[in-house]
Structures are given as structure tokens and as C-alpha cells.
Backbone as CSV, one residue per row, in Angstrom:
resi,resn,N_x,N_y,N_z,CA_x,CA_y,CA_z,C_x,C_y,C_z
1,VAL,23.308,-19.782,0.081,22.808,-18.770,-1.030,22.832,-17.925,-0.319
2,GLN,23.473,-17.474,-0.843,23.239,-15.495,-0.216,22.974,-14.327,-0.813
3,LEU,21.794,-13.395,0.028,21.111,-12.441,-1.003,22.063,-11.214,-0.405
4,GLN,22.161,-10.094,-1.266,22.318,-9.018,-0.696,21.409,-7.553,-1.066
5,ALA,21.175,-6.964,-0.839,20.241,-6.138,-2.044,20.805,-4.641,-1.167
6,PHE,20.560,-3.821,-1.964,20.558,-2.608,-2.226,19.865,-1.723,-2.582
7,GLY,19.246,-0.174,-2.398,19.358,0.604,-3.981,18.515,1.195,-2.589
8,GLY,17.650,0.865,-1.992,15.982,1.381,-1.090,16.792,2.496,-0.721
9,GLY,15.409,3.064,-0.305,15.412,4.965,0.598,14.034,5.983,0.274
10,LEU,14.717,7.091,0.423,13.153,7.868,0.627,13.410,8.506,-1.288
11,VAL,12.229,8.517,-1.546,12.070,9.686,-3.067,10.325,10.048,-2.967
12,GLN,10.848,11.147,-3.417,9.249,11.658,-3.927,8.086,10.724,-4.671
13,ALA,6.757,11.256,-4.678,6.049,11.134,-6.108,6.886,11.112,-7.242
14,GLY,6.300,10.532,-8.226,7.225,10.606,-9.356,8.906,10.316,-9.941
15,GLY,9.572,9.990,-8.590,10.387,9.767,-9.032,10.745,8.303,-8.624
16,TYR,12.292,8.339,-8.596,12.823,6.525,-8.975,14.120,6.363,-8.248
17,LEU,13.678,4.877,-8.660,15.082,4.213,-7.291,15.874,3.150,-8.350
18,ARG,17.087,2.565,-7.848,16.884,0.964,-8.698,17.286,0.217,-8.067
19,LEU,17.096,-0.732,-7.630,17.678,-1.516,-6.216,18.096,-2.324,-7.499
20,SER,19.597,-3.183,-6.124,20.449,-4.245,-6.779,20.015,-5.213,-5.767
21,CYS,20.300,-6.380,-6.028,21.026,-7.608,-4.922,21.916,-8.835,-6.105
22,ALA,22.577,-8.741,-5.443,24.058,-9.315,-5.520,23.353,-11.798,-4.562
23,ALA,23.784,-12.520,-5.540,23.521,-13.752,-5.025,25.811,-14.720,-5.361
24,SER,25.701,-14.898,-4.231,26.520,-15.657,-4.226,26.794,-16.318,-3.110
25,GLY,27.906,-17.725,-3.077,27.557,-18.346,-2.864,27.358,-19.969,-4.014
26,ARG,26.296,-21.042,-3.505,26.760,-22.194,-4.602,25.571,-21.898,-5.352
27,ILE,25.733,-20.889,-6.409,24.999,-20.432,-7.555,24.761,-20.948,-8.699
28,ALA,24.947,-22.191,-8.576,25.277,-23.123,-9.946,23.944,-23.327,-10.668
29,ASN,23.133,-23.165,-10.242,21.376,-23.991,-10.324,20.494,-23.323,-10.122
30,ILE,21.060,-21.770,-9.775,19.752,-20.585,-9.280,19.301,-20.162,-11.075
31,ASN,17.771,-20.081,-11.254,17.286,-19.541,-12.541,16.727,-18.594,-12.861
32,VAL,15.288,-18.478,-11.545,14.717,-17.395,-11.388,15.425,-16.127,-10.448
33,MET,15.598,-14.682,-10.310,15.394,-14.251,-9.073,14.568,-13.399,-9.611
34,GLY,14.186,-11.879,-8.200,13.476,-11.528,-8.330,13.201,-10.589,-7.938
35,TRP,12.357,-9.969,-7.087,11.706,-9.168,-6.455,10.815,-9.165,-6.185
36,TYR,10.246,-9.180,-4.643,9.037,-9.231,-4.161,8.512,-7.992,-3.423
37,ARG,7.613,-8.003,-2.822,8.067,-6.285,-2.089,6.305,-6.523,-0.490
38,GLN,6.690,-5.864,0.728,5.518,-6.189,1.526,5.442,-4.694,2.736
39,ALA,4.180,-4.843,1.645,3.679,-3.020,2.765,3.162,-3.433,3.956
40,PRO,3.732,-2.918,5.032,3.162,-2.648,5.715,1.777,-3.050,6.104
41,GLY,0.977,-4.778,7.317,0.032,-5.141,7.466,-0.035,-5.615,5.503
42,ASN,0.381,-5.849,4.505,0.193,-6.431,3.448,1.434,-8.013,3.767
43,GLN,0.629,-9.026,2.232,0.905,-10.139,2.184,1.837,-9.815,1.394
44,ARG,3.066,-10.753,0.992,4.311,-10.107,0.651,3.856,-10.659,-0.805
45,GLU,3.907,-9.632,-1.600,2.916,-10.246,-3.137,4.446,-10.000,-4.114
46,LEU,4.906,-10.697,-4.837,5.576,-10.889,-6.094,5.928,-9.277,-6.696
47,VAL,6.717,-8.575,-7.249,7.211,-7.229,-7.861,7.215,-7.905,-9.707
48,ALA,8.403,-8.695,-9.542,8.913,-9.055,-11.180,9.983,-10.128,-10.255
49,GLY,9.914,-11.106,-11.973,10.667,-11.802,-11.352,11.737,-12.160,-13.067
50,ILE,12.978,-12.583,-13.361,13.673,-12.790,-14.718,13.962,-14.167,-14.492
51,SER,13.906,-15.060,-15.840,15.007,-15.903,-15.671,17.362,-16.122,-16.131
52,ARG,17.642,-17.006,-16.112,18.460,-16.814,-16.116,18.728,-15.940,-17.477
53,ALA,17.475,-17.141,-18.686,17.628,-17.181,-20.171,17.321,-15.650,-19.819
54,GLY,16.212,-14.820,-19.445,16.170,-13.280,-19.979,14.632,-13.223,-19.827
55,ALA,13.278,-14.125,-19.577,12.065,-13.870,-19.433,12.119,-13.444,-17.916
56,THR,10.696,-12.639,-18.417,10.411,-12.030,-17.535,8.887,-11.498,-17.445
57,ASN,8.612,-11.038,-15.615,7.196,-11.278,-15.655,6.819,-10.325,-14.807
58,TYR,5.862,-9.754,-15.160,5.729,-8.397,-13.840,4.363,-8.643,-13.115
59,ALA,4.048,-7.865,-11.990,2.702,-8.088,-10.990,2.097,-6.440,-11.680
60,ASP,0.655,-7.125,-12.299,-0.115,-5.634,-13.026,0.494,-4.581,-12.185
61,SER,0.468,-4.021,-11.634,0.243,-2.794,-10.297,1.705,-2.214,-11.625
62,VAL,3.275,-2.452,-11.790,3.961,-2.227,-11.835,4.391,-2.006,-13.147
63,GLU,3.864,-3.045,-13.838,4.022,-3.001,-15.681,3.858,-1.834,-16.095
64,GLY,5.219,-1.300,-16.969,5.077,0.106,-17.990,5.912,0.941,-17.187
65,ARG,5.986,0.834,-15.662,6.740,1.183,-14.861,8.467,0.831,-14.325
66,PHE,7.043,-0.590,-14.095,9.342,-1.389,-13.901,9.835,-2.203,-14.178
67,THR,11.517,-2.281,-14.771,11.974,-2.785,-15.335,13.080,-4.007,-14.282
68,ILE,13.126,-5.015,-14.359,14.015,-5.853,-13.924,15.083,-6.599,-15.141
69,SER,16.318,-6.405,-14.433,17.249,-6.924,-15.220,18.442,-7.450,-14.497
70,ARG,19.490,-8.281,-15.679,19.594,-9.312,-14.413,21.987,-9.176,-15.832
71,ASP,22.182,-9.213,-15.236,23.523,-10.139,-15.447,24.347,-10.777,-14.471
72,ASN,24.096,-11.782,-15.504,24.757,-13.138,-14.838,25.806,-13.557,-15.402
73,ALA,26.504,-12.441,-15.199,28.799,-12.428,-15.376,28.266,-11.732,-13.373
74,LYS,28.119,-11.141,-12.728,28.302,-10.423,-11.408,26.634,-11.456,-10.656
75,ASN,25.990,-12.107,-11.055,25.232,-12.492,-10.400,23.635,-11.895,-9.654
76,THR,24.270,-10.784,-10.709,23.010,-9.545,-9.441,21.917,-9.183,-10.501
77,VAL,20.767,-8.584,-10.485,19.585,-8.759,-9.597,18.867,-7.130,-9.647
78,TYR,18.861,-6.016,-11.123,18.231,-5.124,-10.452,16.749,-5.071,-10.964
79,LEU,16.657,-3.721,-10.510,14.993,-3.341,-10.080,15.272,-1.404,-10.975
80,ARG,14.139,-1.573,-11.978,14.299,-0.053,-11.800,13.420,0.438,-11.562
81,MET,12.924,1.468,-10.743,11.769,1.153,-11.021,11.428,3.179,-11.276
82,ASN,10.605,3.541,-11.888,9.941,5.024,-12.377,8.868,5.167,-12.688
83,SER,8.399,6.453,-11.943,7.444,6.938,-12.126,6.726,7.069,-10.278
84,LEU,7.150,6.629,-9.410,7.138,5.684,-7.882,6.196,6.832,-7.176
85,THR,5.052,5.574,-6.912,4.119,6.501,-5.656,3.377,6.067,-5.011
86,PRO,3.309,6.875,-3.571,3.248,5.879,-1.903,2.711,4.939,-2.172
87,GLU,2.251,3.947,-2.863,1.494,2.960,-2.877,2.685,1.897,-3.297
88,ASP,3.769,2.489,-4.107,4.917,1.730,-3.669,5.983,1.425,-2.612
89,THR,5.217,2.220,-2.074,6.101,2.339,-0.441,5.504,0.756,0.517
90,ALA,7.143,0.132,0.355,7.405,-1.463,0.800,8.828,-1.628,1.273
91,VAL,8.670,-2.831,1.974,9.952,-3.345,2.391,10.794,-4.770,1.535
92,TYR,11.438,-4.284,0.314,11.126,-5.250,-1.379,12.413,-5.717,-0.857
93,TYR,12.427,-7.556,-1.095,13.061,-8.719,-1.245,14.000,-9.228,-2.120
94,CYS,14.825,-8.864,-2.569,14.756,-10.084,-3.787,14.869,-11.620,-3.363
95,ASN,14.773,-12.041,-3.997,14.940,-13.706,-3.914,15.477,-14.357,-5.293
96,ALA,15.737,-15.387,-5.203,16.346,-16.402,-6.194,15.963,-17.851,-6.020
97,ASP,16.001,-18.922,-7.107,14.961,-19.960,-6.291,15.994,-20.903,-7.579
98,ASP,16.633,-22.047,-6.375,17.353,-23.202,-6.740,16.577,-23.787,-7.004
99,LEU,17.444,-24.262,-8.126,16.715,-26.217,-8.236,17.619,-26.609,-8.089
100,ILE,16.490,-27.991,-7.147,16.994,-28.612,-6.347,16.088,-30.431,-6.973
101,PRO,16.243,-31.269,-6.636,15.720,-32.074,-7.450,14.158,-32.761,-6.398
102,GLY,13.521,-32.385,-7.074,12.287,-32.583,-7.150,11.272,-31.085,-7.100
103,GLY,12.293,-30.424,-7.228,11.824,-28.637,-7.202,12.951,-27.559,-7.444
104,VAL,12.103,-26.791,-6.423,12.879,-25.452,-6.286,12.697,-25.077,-4.671
105,TYR,13.844,-24.846,-4.131,14.424,-23.717,-3.294,14.125,-22.278,-2.135
106,ARG,13.485,-21.480,-2.532,13.865,-20.322,-2.939,14.253,-19.490,-1.321
107,TYR,15.267,-18.856,-1.678,16.542,-17.913,-0.966,15.822,-16.866,-0.953
108,TRP,15.861,-15.017,0.096,15.464,-14.744,0.569,16.795,-13.738,0.330
109,GLY,16.845,-12.558,0.850,17.322,-11.568,0.992,17.186,-10.779,2.497
110,GLN,17.904,-9.888,2.531,17.541,-9.233,3.438,16.517,-7.782,3.947
111,GLY,15.404,-7.798,2.477,15.541,-6.170,2.948,16.042,-4.987,2.931
112,THR,15.159,-4.317,1.759,15.416,-3.274,1.366,13.803,-2.313,1.397
113,LYS,14.425,-0.894,2.325,13.349,-0.243,2.058,13.353,0.993,0.990
114,VAL,11.704,0.646,0.851,11.816,2.046,-0.898,10.275,2.762,0.632
115,THR,10.682,4.001,0.795,9.450,5.039,1.074,9.899,5.691,0.238
116,VAL,8.235,6.193,-0.921,8.599,7.082,-1.203,7.021,8.133,-0.750
117,SER,7.399,9.259,-0.956,6.463,10.444,-0.161,5.675,11.309,-1.164
118,SER,4.642,11.265,-1.048,3.282,12.219,-1.102,3.915,13.969,-1.932
């Protein structure tokens, strides 16, 4: 499975960005897709996830500002980020969880940098 993310960039506080991540390869067993982020000096943290059926979950810090969505026909997951703050500055990584015998294997995209200026 290969994941390619797009959409990062520089935006002013209060602005918005939309990230997208397209999956390709052996994707038949991919269930959950989502986004994590990692700011300098911090651990990678969950931002949002969405199942193939459309169930979503969000980190408390982005609830109400970010919206995750998914197009299963295009094997693509999106993250609409509104009301951005400098605290949202990070490298954003998309993930895809592959159901394998006995558990889950997580694939990662290459990361896309989001910088929010004050």
C-alpha cells in the first residue's frame, strides 16, 4: 500500500487548508484511514480517523474545527482544517490500517507540512 499526501502549506491564523491522501496498491483490506501530526519536539499524535463505513473520531484539540471525509471510490481521505492556529503547525501524516491475520498493519504517507503563522 502506498499513500501520497497533498495540500500542506503556509497559512495565516484563522485560515483553512484541505489535505488529501490517496491510497494505491493492495488496498482491498484497508479499513480505517486518517491523519496524525507531529510538531517539532513532540510525539506523533492522532488528529482524526475515519472507517470505511464513515465512522469518525477526532482529537479534542481539533474537534469542531477539522473535518475528515473519505471517498472510497477514489481511495482518498481528506482533512478540511478550519480556524487554524499556530498550535496546528506540524507535519501531517496520513495513515491506512490494513486488516491482516491477527491484527492490523499501519501504513504511513510521506507527510505534508502545515505552517500556521500568527
